[in-house]
Residue, then its C-alpha position, 0 to 999 in steps of 0.5 A: m472480504k469481497s471483491d467486484t473484480l477478483s475471485d474468492e480464491q484470489l482474495l484467499a490468496l492475496d489475504q495469506r500472503i498479505q498476513s504473512i508480511p511482518i510490516v503488516d501486524t507490526l503497523k497494525m495495517k487493515i485492508l479495506k478493499l481489493e480489486k483488480g488494479s488497486c488497494e486500499a488500506m487503513v494504518p491507525r495512527h501511533t505516537q510512537w511513530d511521530g516525527i519532530y512535529e508530533t505528525f505521522h512520521g514522513g518514512m512511515l508514510g512511505t513504508i505505508a505507501d511502498t506496501v500498499t502498492c506493492w498489494s495493488i500490482l499483486t491483484e494484477i500478477g498474482a498472490e504468488s508473484l516475488v517483486a521488489t521495489t526499485d524506486f520510490n518517491i513521495r511528496f508530502l502535502r500537509p501533517c497527518h494527525t490521524d489514522v491514515v487510508c491508502k489508496a493505491h492503484v496500478v499504472r502499468v504492468g509490464r514484462t519486467m517492471c510495474l508501476a503503481h500510484a498512492d494516495l494517503y489521506d487522514t481520517n478527515g479526506k484530506l490529502v496528505a500524501v502522494s507516491q509512486v514506486n515502481y517494482i520489479r518482476l524477480q524470477g522464483 
């Protein structure tokens, strides 16, 4: 993976951190792009994650948004940083019948709190959900 705004060392550190998170393997997440302040990832749709209407379950879309926004924050504060979600919201706009692409970007990085936003799209480019996630920076 190449980046216009992150060094090879930063990309390697981020990739190692991301690959160490079990949900990445569980969901078969693939990083499409990492830049300073943003992350784009794809998650294939599996029918075992469907909701009642045979679409990508909203809880899974929420998990994806939470995860990818975290990575966007780590591009700003460092792969080794410890963060935890403090609050999260998501608005579902339409059902998702395909794989999902999540595009997240940092809204604000503060001394203790960091805010990020995510847009989730189906493979037809239709916006299926939007989310904001706030993280607290923890001391190691």
